[in-house]
Steps between C-alpha positions, in 0.01 A plus 500: 500500500528123543141456376574717197812292413295182536230639267766597240655152527161333449428721198839417351443128550158528344647689204763236440251214535246658271765604246608140473144409403489771232211686661463877509632588851372856527143403578594219740751712692260790530231262621736343757617839621148637526333201662572647842312824414224352285263450791526868592458607135182294475360667806584843356323413174195383686489830693536694175212308343269554795561869537301584185122472502238499228305826458818698572751642257829500694681217314802634304367351176174704509492732203731292278384439146571261217409455131411159355712372215291344222612139461177322402121527484509880449595568861573867576434758765664622822473443872552710812522391864228712663531387861639212703250252353378645169656504156305690234538374142402771250437518126519116511464302180484121470323287241376249759617193308760339731418218747551547876617862475552717807693806605812361663746667735868412488854625544718632216286360220473147644134404544481117498352331807812294563713819507289697747241651263140508620152571368323824588127547468254313281563300182504722188439253218176506313452875539609753238646817650522816295634806683361377833598586855532215747582529870698192613469442875790331680420255779745678732736795499788252532449404135651839397830371642475194274471683169660772294326406177163402364413260216198384309597140558370177345533248782428201275797567275726704735521790257459874530269675257636835614683628807702785649692612807379767740717812506 
């Protein structure tokens, strides 16, 4: 009980101090309150990432599909997560004209490198795709935990030529 009152007092003091600075307190308070449990949460995430293996299909995202929006360079098609380390892109169209273009994984439509996005597979530029099927191989099953969307991403200009979220 005494520890709980101390924690509440510290959080109140942090709120007042941060409020005086004009900073959003919600994030800081949550961070302060969760620091004690963050080490355990990291361990749990590591266990979750290691329980899934390539060449298996037991990850909860297996079977999810998405459809590419067409934003530039005639990108269209769809994708399906086939197993823990394979995403199949089907009926894929791309004119091949962008520089440094890859499939990129990301969360909630955010694909830039500095926001957690990451390249998957080989570079796509220079090749015209017209109704093609491409199997994109993930380096580990843990990458499925780091994405819920896929983009045809131009790394040079940090722009999506087409993307979608897995449902």
